[in-house]
Structure formats: structure tokens, C-alpha cells
C-alpha positions as CSV (number, residue, x, y, z in Angstrom):
1,M,42.0,11.2,-98.2
2,F,39.7,10.4,-95.3
3,K,36.6,11.7,-97.1
4,S,37.2,9.3,-100.0
5,F,37.9,6.4,-97.6
6,F,34.6,7.0,-95.7
7,S,32.6,7.4,-98.9
8,R,34.0,4.1,-100.2
9,A,33.3,2.4,-96.8
10,A,29.8,3.6,-96.9
11,A,29.3,2.5,-100.4
12,V,30.5,-1.0,-99.4
13,A,28.5,-1.2,-96.2
14,A,25.1,-0.1,-97.5
15,P,24.5,-3.2,-99.7
16,L,25.8,-5.5,-96.9
17,V,23.3,-4.0,-94.5
18,L,20.5,-4.6,-97.0
19,L,21.6,-8.2,-97.5
20,I,21.8,-8.9,-93.8
21,G,18.3,-7.4,-93.3
22,E,16.9,-9.6,-96.1
23,A,18.6,-12.7,-94.7
24,H,17.1,-12.0,-91.3
25,A,13.7,-11.4,-92.8
26,S,13.8,-14.8,-94.5
27,L,14.4,-16.8,-91.2
28,P,11.5,-19.0,-90.0
29,T,9.5,-17.7,-87.1
30,G,10.8,-20.5,-84.8
31,V,14.4,-19.4,-85.4
32,T,13.7,-15.8,-84.8
33,D,11.9,-16.7,-81.5
34,A,14.9,-18.9,-80.4
35,V,17.4,-16.1,-81.1
36,T,15.3,-13.6,-79.1
37,A,14.9,-16.1,-76.2
38,G,18.6,-16.8,-76.3
39,G,19.3,-13.1,-76.0
40,V,17.0,-12.8,-73.0
41,D,18.7,-15.8,-71.4
42,G,22.1,-14.4,-72.1
43,A,21.2,-11.0,-70.5
44,S,19.8,-12.8,-67.5
45,L,23.0,-14.8,-67.1
46,M,25.1,-11.7,-67.4
47,G,23.0,-9.9,-64.7
48,A,23.3,-12.9,-62.4
49,L,27.1,-13.0,-62.9
50,A,27.5,-9.3,-62.4
51,S,25.5,-9.3,-59.1
52,T,27.4,-12.3,-57.9
53,G,30.7,-10.6,-58.6
54,A,29.5,-7.4,-56.8
55,G,28.5,-9.5,-53.8
56,L,31.8,-11.3,-53.6
57,Y,33.6,-7.9,-53.9
58,I,31.6,-6.5,-51.0
59,V,32.3,-9.5,-48.8
60,W,36.0,-9.3,-49.7
61,K,36.1,-5.6,-48.8
62,I,34.4,-6.3,-45.4
63,L,36.7,-9.2,-44.6
64,K,39.7,-7.1,-45.6
65,K,38.6,-4.2,-43.4
66,A,38.0,-6.6,-40.5
67,G,41.5,-7.9,-40.8
68,I,40.4,-11.5,-41.5
69,M,41.6,-11.5,-45.1
70,L,44.9,-10.0,-46.3
């Protein structure tokens, strides 16, 4: 049962992957550059948010240990 399911899923997924690749290849250069820059900006934002969260967690732990914050 699973073997036939996965073979059908692979048969459906293979043409979709080819279509997506062709659609991406037909994008203008400006759009491709904008998508790449957006990904870099998003990664920078996530890094900044993660480091801010870690900093707030450390400050919270220090204040809790000092008895200032419950």
C-alpha cells in the first residue's frame, strides 16, 4: 500500500518540480535579485530578533536570581 502511494506521489511531484524550476528561470533578473535580497534581509531580521530574545532572557534570569523580579 505505502509503496504504491509513494510511487504515485513521486509521479505527481516530479512534473511539479520541473514546472516550478521553469517558472523561476523565466523571472526577470530584477525580480530574482529582489527575492534574494529579501531573503538576506529576513535572515538578518531573524538573527536580530533571536539575539534580542536571548539578551532579554539573560537579563531576566539575572534579575530573578538577584530577587528583584519574581
